[in-house]
SERO-4910 file (N, C-alpha, C, O; in steps of 0.05 Angstrom, whole numbers):
BEGIN
 pado doro    nc1    nc2    nc3   cac1   cac2   cac3    cc1    cc2    cc3    oc1    oc2    oc3
  Ile    A  -1071    810     81  -1093    818     63  -1081    845     51  -1077    846     26
  Ile    A  -1075    866     66  -1067    888     59  -1040    886     40  -1039    899     19
  Met    A  -1023    872     48   -998    865     34  -1004    852      7   -990    858    -13
  Asn    A  -1024    835      8  -1034    824    -20  -1042    847    -39  -1032    850    -62
  Lys    A  -1059    862    -30  -1071    884    -46  -1050    900    -55  -1051    909    -78
  Phe    A  -1030    905    -39  -1006    925    -47   -991    912    -67   -985    925    -87
  Leu    A   -985    885    -64   -969    868    -88   -986    869   -111   -975    876   -132
  Gln    A  -1012    864   -110  -1029    860   -133  -1031    885   -153  -1034    884   -177
  Leu    A  -1028    907   -138  -1027    939   -146  -1003    937   -164  -1006    949   -185
  Phe    A   -980    926   -162   -953    932   -172   -952    908   -194   -933    907   -210
  Leu    A   -969    890   -194   -968    870   -213   -989    878   -236   -993    862   -254
  Thr    A  -1001    899   -235  -1018    909   -258  -1002    930   -273   -981    939   -263
  Leu    A  -1011    939   -295  -1000    955   -313  -1004    981   -295   -982    992   -288
  Arg    A  -1020    990   -289  -1024   1017   -277  -1005   1019   -254   -992   1039   -250
  Gly    A  -1004    996   -238   -980    998   -214   -955    999   -222   -938   1011   -209
  Arg    A   -950    985   -245   -922    987   -254   -914   1015   -265   -891   1025   -261
  Leu    A   -934   1027   -278   -929   1056   -287   -928   1078   -264   -916   1099   -268
  Ile    A   -941   1073   -242   -937   1088   -220   -910   1084   -205   -899   1102   -192
  Leu    A   -898   1057   -205   -877   1050   -197   -853   1063   -215   -834   1075   -205
  Leu    A   -855   1059   -241   -839   1073   -260   -837   1104   -258   -816   1115   -264
  Ile    A   -858   1119   -249   -857   1150   -249   -848   1154   -222   -837   1176   -219
  Cys    A   -850   1139   -201   -834   1144   -174   -806   1141   -180   -790   1158   -172
  Leu    A   -797   1120   -193   -764   1116   -197   -756   1136   -215   -734   1145   -213
  Ala    A   -772   1144   -233   -760   1167   -252   -758   1195   -240   -742   1211   -248
  Thr    A   -773   1198   -222   -774   1227   -210   -756   1226   -183   -750   1247   -171
  Leu    A   -748   1202   -176   -733   1204   -149   -704   1215   -154   -693   1227   -135
  Pro    A   -692   1212   -175   -665   1225   -182   -669   1255   -180   -655   1268   -164
  Ala    A   -687   1268   -195   -696   1294   -197   -697   1303   -165   -682   1320   -156
  Ile    A   -715   1292   -150   -721   1303   -122   -696   1299   -105   -690   1317    -88
  Leu    A   -681   1279   -107   -653   1282    -96   -636   1300   -105   -620   1310    -89
  Phe    A   -636   1307   -130   -618   1326   -141   -627   1357   -131   -613   1377   -126
  Thr    A   -652   1354   -131   -662   1384   -119   -656   1388    -86   -654   1410    -76
  Phe    A   -654   1366    -72   -644   1368    -42   -613   1372    -44   -601   1388    -30
  Tyr    A   -603   1359    -61   -571   1365    -63   -563   1388    -68   -542   1397    -58
  Ile    A   -578   1404    -85   -575   1426    -99   -581   1452    -72   -567   1472    -66
  Ala    A   -605   1441    -60   -611   1459    -34   -593   1459    -15   -587   1480     -3
  Gln    A   -582   1437     -8   -562   1437     12   -535   1448      4   -520   1454     23
  Asn    A   -527   1452    -20   -506   1460    -31   -508   1495    -29   -489   1510    -23
  Glu    A   -534   1502    -36   -536   1533    -37   -539   1539     -4   -526   1559      4
  Arg    A   -551   1526     12   -550   1528     41   -523   1533     51   -517   1554     64
  Asn    A   -505   1515     46   -474   1514     55   -461   1542     43   -447   1556     57
  Thr    A   -465   1548     17   -450   1569      6   -461   1592     15   -445   1612     15
  Ala    A   -488   1596     25   -500   1622     37   -486   1622     68   -476   1643     77
  Leu    A   -487   1601     80   -477   1598    104   -446   1609    103   -439   1626    119
  Lys    A   -431   1600     88   -397   1605     82   -399   1638     76   -385   1653     88
  Arg    A   -417   1647     58   -415   1672     52   -420   1690     73   -407   1711     74
  Met    A   -440   1683     91   -452   1697    114   -425   1699    134   -416   1720    144
  Glu    A   -414   1672    138   -391   1673    155   -368   1695    147   -355   1710    162
  Asn    A   -366   1693    123   -342   1710    108   -349   1739    114   -333   1755    124
  Asp    A   -377   1747    109   -384   1774    111   -378   1782    142   -365   1802    148
  Ser    A   -390   1765    160   -387   1771    187   -361   1772    194   -355   1791    209
  Arg    A   -341   1756    189   -313   1764    191   -302   1788    183   -287   1802    197
  His    A   -312   1793    160   -305   1817    147   -311   1846    161   -296   1864    164
  Asn    A   -339   1844    170   -346   1862    188   -333   1869    214   -326   1892    222
  Val    A   -330   1841    228   -316   1843    254   -285   1853    251   -273   1862    271
  Asn    A   -272   1850    227   -248   1860    223   -248   1889    217   -231   1904    227
  Leu    A   -268   1899    202   -271   1927    198   -280   1943    224   -272   1966    228
  Ile    A   -295   1931    240   -304   1943    268   -280   1943    287   -276   1962    301
  Ser    A   -263   1921    289   -239   1920    302   -218   1940    296   -206   1953    314
  Arg    A   -214   1942    272   -195   1964    261   -209   1993    268   -195   2011    278
  Glu    A   -234   1997    262   -243   2024    269   -242   2026    300   -238   2049    310
  Tyr    A   -246   2007    316   -243   2009    344   -212   2019    351   -207   2038    365
  Leu    A   -193   2004    341   -167   2009    345   -158   2038    337   -144   2053    351
  Tyr    A   -167   2044    315   -161   2076    309   -172   2093    328   -159   2110    340
  Gln    A   -199   2090    332   -213   2105    357   -197   2107    382   -194   2129    393
  Met    A   -185   2084    392   -172   2081    416   -146   2094    416   -136   2105    435
  Ala    A   -133   2093    389   -107   2108    386   -107   2137    383    -90   2151    391
  Gly    A   -131   2145    369   -139   2173    369   -142   2187    396   -131   2209    400
  Ala    A   -158   2172    416   -165   2180    443   -139   2184    457   -134   2205    471
  Lys    A   -120   2161    453    -97   2164    472    -80   2185    460    -68   2199    477
  Arg    A    -76   2191    440    -60   2213    426    -74   2242    436    -59   2262    440
  Leu    A   -100   2243    439   -114   2265    447   -110   2271    479   -105   2293    489
  Leu    A   -111   2246    492   -101   2248    518    -71   2259    526    -68   2272    547
  Lys    A    -54   2253    511    -25   2261    514    -22   2288    504     -7   2302    516
  Trp    A    -35   2296    483    -36   2323    475    -46   2345    499    -34   2365    507
  Leu    A    -70   2334    507    -83   2350    524    -69   2354    550    -71   2375    563
  Ala    A    -54   2330    559    -38   2332    585    -14   2355    579     -9   2372    596
  Thr    A     -1   2352    553     23   2369    546     13   2395    547     24   2412    560
  Thr    A     -9   2401    533    -20   2431    531    -26   2440    559    -17   2463    566
  Leu    A    -38   2427    576    -47   2437    602    -27   2439    620    -29   2457    637
  Ala    A     -3   2422    620     21   2422    634     39   2446    630     55   2454    647
  Lys    A     34   2459    605     55   2483    598     44   2506    613     20   2510    617
  Thr    A     66   2523    623     64   2550    637     45   2566    623     48   2566    598
  Gly    A     24   2581    632      7   2599    619    -17   2585    611    -35   2600    604
  Asn    A    -22   2561    609    -44   2548    601    -63   2536    627    -79   2518    624
  Glu    A    -59   2548    647    -71   2537    673   -101   2546    671   -118   2534    684
  Ser    A   -109   2567    656   -136   2576    656   -152   2556    638   -177   2554    640
  Leu    A   -137   2542    621   -153   2524    602   -164   2501    623   -183   2488    614
  Ile    A   -155   2496    647   -169   2471    661   -197   2480    673   -214   2463    677
  Ala    A   -199   2501    677   -226   2510    685   -246   2522    661   -270   2527    665
  Asp    A   -235   2524    640   -249   2532    616   -269   2511    607   -260   2491    595
  Asp    A   -296   2515    613   -313   2495    601   -316   2494    573   -321   2472    564
  Asp    A   -314   2516    555   -316   2518    529   -296   2504    517   -301   2493    495
  Phe    A   -273   2502    528   -249   2489    513   -248   2461    513   -238   2449    493
  Leu    A   -259   2448    534   -268   2419    535   -290   2412    518   -286   2392    505
  Ala    A   -310   2425    515   -331   2422    503   -327   2424    470   -337   2408    455
  Ala    A   -313   2445    463   -299   2446    437   -289   2425    427   -297   2413    407
  Leu    A   -265   2415    446   -250   2392    441   -268   2366    436   -265   2352    416
  Leu    A   -286   2363    456   -303   2343    454   -322   2341    428   -330   2319    419
  Ala    A   -328   2363    419   -342   2364    391   -323   2355    368   -335   2347    348
  Gly    A   -300   2355    369   -281   2347    350   -276   2318    349   -262   2308    331
  Tyr    A   -287   2304    369   -283   2274    374   -313   2264    382   -320   2262    405
  Pro    A   -328   2260    361   -352   2252    367   -358   2221    379   -377   2215    392
  Gln    A   -336   2205    371   -334   2180    383   -328   2179    415   -328   2158    428
  Leu    A   -321   2203    425   -316   2203    455   -341   2212    468   -354   2229    458
  Ala    A   -349   2200    491   -371   2208    509   -365   2232    525   -384   2247    529
  Asn    A   -342   2237    534   -339   2258    550   -304   2262    553   -288   2244    549
  Ile    A   -299   2289    562   -268   2292    568   -267   2308    592   -277   2330    592
  Ala    A   -257   2298    613   -258   2309    642   -233   2314    653   -215   2297    650
  Ile    A   -228   2335    668   -204   2335    681   -208   2330    713   -227   2338    726
  Leu    A   -191   2317    721   -196   2307    749   -171   2316    771   -147   2317    763
  Ala    A   -178   2322    793   -152   2325    811   -143   2298    822   -159   2279    823
  Pro    A   -116   2296    831   -109   2272    839   -124   2256    860   -118   2232    863
  Asn    A   -141   2267    874   -161   2253    891   -187   2244    878   -203   2232    892
  Gly    A   -191   2251    849   -209   2236    836   -232   2259    835   -253   2252    824
  Gln    A   -230   2282    844   -253   2300    845   -255   2313    814   -235   2321    803
  Val    A   -277   2314    804   -276   2325    774   -275   2357    780   -288   2369    797
  Ile    A   -258   2370    763   -249   2394    764   -268   2406    738   -281   2427    740
  Asn    A   -265   2393    721   -280   2408    694   -287   2384    677   -274   2363    679
  Ser    A   -307   2386    661   -319   2366    642   -333   2379    619   -347   2399    622
  Ala    A   -328   2365    595   -341   2376    570   -372   2371    574   -389   2387    565
  Tyr    A   -378   2351    587   -405   2345    587   -415   2358    619   -401   2356    639
  Pro    A   -435   2370    618   -442   2391    641   -446   2371    664   -459   2350    660
  Leu    A   -436   2378    688   -446   2363    709   -469   2375    723   -474   2399    722
  Thr    A   -484   2358    737   -511   2371    752   -501   2372    782   -517   2382    797
  Glu    A   -480   2363    792   -470   2362    822   -440   2355    820   -431   2345    800
  Pro    A   -424   2362    841   -398   2356    844   -397   2322    844   -412   2306    855
  Met    A   -376   2318    829   -371   2288    829   -342   2277    834   -324   2292    828
  Asn    A   -336   2254    843   -315   2245    853   -311   2215    839   -327   2197    843
  Met    A   -291   2212    825   -286   2189    809   -263   2169    818   -255   2151    803
  His    A   -254   2174    842   -231   2164    855   -231   2131    856   -211   2118    861
  Glu    A   -255   2119    851   -258   2089    855   -250   2074    831   -244   2050    833
  Tyr    A   -250   2085    808   -243   2073    783   -214   2066    783   -195   2080    791
  Asp    A   -215   2044    774   -182   2031    771   -165   2046    755   -144   2055    762
  Ala    A   -176   2048    728   -158   2063    713   -150   2091    722   -130   2102    712
  Ile    A   -163   2104    740   -155   2130    749   -135   2125    767   -114   2139    766
  Lys    A   -137   2107    787   -118   2099    805    -90   2094    791    -70   2106    798
  Arg    A    -92   2076    771    -70   2068    755    -52   2089    744    -28   2090    745
  Ala    A    -72   2107    732    -60   2132    713    -41   2144    733    -18   2147    726
  Leu    A    -47   2151    759    -32   2164    779     -3   2151    783     16   2165    791
  Met    A     -1   2127    777     23   2114    784     38   2107    752     60   2095    751
  Ser    A     25   2114    730     36   2108    708     45   2130    689     34   2151    692
  Gln    A     63   2127    672     72   2145    652     55   2142    625     60   2155    605
  Glu    A     36   2125    627     23   2114    601     -7   2120    607    -15   2124    630
  Val    A    -25   2121    584    -51   2119    581    -59   2093    591    -50   2072    582
  Glu    A    -79   2095    615    -86   2067    625   -116   2067    615   -129   2088    614
  Thr    A   -126   2044    609   -150   2036    604   -164   2025    624   -151   2010    639
  Gly    A   -189   2029    628   -206   2015    648   -223   1992    635   -214   1980    616
  Thr    A   -247   1985    645   -264   1966    637   -288   1983    631   -289   2006    640
  Tyr    A   -308   1972    614   -330   1981    607   -350   1982    629   -358   1962    641
  Val    A   -358   2007    636   -378   2015    656   -397   2035    649   -392   2050    630
  Ile    A   -421   2038    664   -440   2060    654   -426   2082    671   -424   2082    695
  Gly    A   -419   2102    652   -408   2128    663   -422   2140    680   -446   2142    675
  Pro    A   -410   2153    704   -424   2167    721   -436   2194    711   -456   2204    722
  Ile    A   -422   2205    692   -427   2233    684   -445   2231    660   -465   2247    660
  Val    A   -441   2214    641   -456   2216    617   -477   2189    619   -493   2186    600
  Lys    A   -478   2173    635   -503   2153    644   -507   2133    617   -529   2126    607
  Arg    A   -481   2128    608   -484   2104    584   -456   2091    584   -436   2101    594
  Ser    A   -459   2068    570   -429   2050    573   -411   2061    560   -414   2071    537
  Leu    A   -389   2059    575   -364   2072    562   -339   2060    569   -340   2043    586
  Leu    A   -316   2066    558   -293   2057    571   -275   2079    577   -270   2097    561
  His    A   -264   2078    603   -250   2099    614   -219   2099    605   -204   2080    610
  Leu    A   -212   2121    594   -181   2118    586   -169   2146    602   -180   2169    601
  Thr    A   -149   2140    615   -141   2160    635   -111   2166    632    -96   2148    625
  Tyr    A   -102   2190    637    -73   2198    634    -68   2220    653    -82   2240    652
  Ala    A    -51   2217    667    -40   2236    689    -28   2260    678    -10   2257    661
  Ile    A    -36   2283    684    -19   2307    675      4   2310    693      2   2312    717
  Arg    A     27   2310    680     51   2317    700     63   2344    696     60   2357    676
  Asp    A     75   2350    716     90   2380    712    118   2376    702    126   2353    696
  Ala    A    133   2396    699    159   2393    684    176   2372    695    191   2359    680
  Asp    A    175   2368    722    193   2348    735    177   2320    732    185   2302    746
  Arg    A    158   2318    716    143   2294    706    133   2281    736    139   2258    741
  Lys    A    119   2297    753    113   2290    779     81   2296    778     67   2293    797
***
């Protein structure tokens, strides 16, 4: 019965007109969906390209920061190893001023071979030993700057990456 009434509706002029309007607007509706899909795909591709660009910029900046920190460590080791500069090891103001020039760094500290913190640009509340960090252990056996893993820093209490370099005397010991 329902199917009969449905068929009878399309057999009338009014029914045929409704069918004609539906068929006439169908391409416009499909075209609208097609355009919307293309715009969505274009927006996604643009966001993906922008994300890649941002990651590239961040990676490059990170690389520059790491290279700058490594150069600083080598310069600091060379400066502190020179005869007559031993007083700089205990000078809190020297490390604090050095840290102020490198805002990307969390701290600069000088440690004894056993890991005991001798001096730190960031003020210490109590004596501290950092012998358990792998980068510090590796630096004692290496001639290069050693990089650790991200950890919560024991001195600054925030996430950081340890870069370590052993200060050698004139005999490279």
